[in-house]
C-alpha angles and dihedrals in degrees: 000000000000126000143154115241094202102032093166090075090066089074086072089070087082085076091069098071090037092056092045091050091051089049092054092048090050091050091052093048091047092049091050091050092051092051089060090063096053149296112335091226090053092049089050089053091050091050104033092158093064116098119199099196094053092071087063090051091051095050090047091053091046093051091047088052092050092046091051091048092052092048089049092052089051086056109221111221132194122208112239105175132040124208130186115237134181117231136181123213150131126268112235126182120193115207107198125193109225098171119135091260088068088069089070113119101214084117119037134288085359138294096270097045091047089051092050091050090052093049090049090054090048091052090052089059097051120104121190090337122130117234131194132182128218118183125199144183120140086343135013138230139173109265094180128010118224110294144154091219098108093178090059090047091056091045093054090043090056091057093051110118136148090254090071090080115045093192107080126209134080113274100177091159092057090050091053091048092049092049090053091053091062090077135060119254089241093057102106097173119117109256129191125237115185113194117197115190146126088246099243105138121179105156117056150354100283094173093058090048090051090054091052090049090051089056087059090055096261117148110207123207119186127202122194125222122194140023130282090236088061133199140234119268108249124220116214130192116193090339095310123113109242101171145297134285114268135197127238090279093054096254120139110255116236112202116204130198110245112202093174096075093044090052091051092049092050091049093049090046092051090239136102138273122228118195088212129355105196099090116097096240092050092046089054090047092051091047094050091051093047097045090047090069125096113301125219127213114223139162122245135175118240133185107240100173125053131183121215119239099180092110092068092054093046088051091051090047093055091044093053091045091050091051090048091053092048094048112090124203088220121088117260105249094208093052091045091052091058090063090206095171099036116113120215117240117226 
């Protein structure tokens, strides 16, 4: 197991590209200034000992030194001893709609990204609870089995995009069915299923499936994403907007948020419907409802001893800095006298 003890120091890594950008700007300004004094080839003849590429080597060494220093301050640690521990928590499955309609930008940045932000905040509030992720469009599949590894949950969440499921549509019922299959028939505890969608369902009878899940002691909470006025579904190519999705007749498709279906699913699932779940009060409300369900005791393995590895990065930092100080921007006269790359003329 690998972790950083002081993860806040990693934010300083943003300085690396900033410093390099400033270096490039300074090089360009300096080059432009030198051109005002004469021909570059003439200036090179007047200062033959000056090497242009060595400044790039020096800045590279300096940035490597700074990067190593920042990583050392963050203190990388490696787990060395595992210990079994008993924990008690709730099982929560998130069913996330990743159909094309979730690309609509009637809420910013778009429905899907807003949903992912909300899930990330929800994960941050969990303690000892297991979380799983099911994604659905025209079909559904398990994106992440139940786990207490919240870092893994966020990692998988980050890769969640509509392209994961080639079959488009909104099969909410199939997502509910798949979530139910993650538990044994003999598991009579109340489990939480949180469905996040814009409510457009074209594939199955989601309400009936919610009723069947409730019979298996699932409590279903639904969270709406979008506006009732709706918005077109944008099409992007390499980050640039190229148009909007159209129907068979060539008309731009307007996707509208449908709270009615989500309300019916929550009622059938003996849970609660939330028009939007990304505000702090509603997040706290959802969390209190979810964590108030039946808890399960389970064993998990935890790293209890960690060894620091900061000294290696500090060592690298000083090494790179030492090399940078030794490295001169001027040409080495001895190397130049060897004329290693000079070809003889016949």
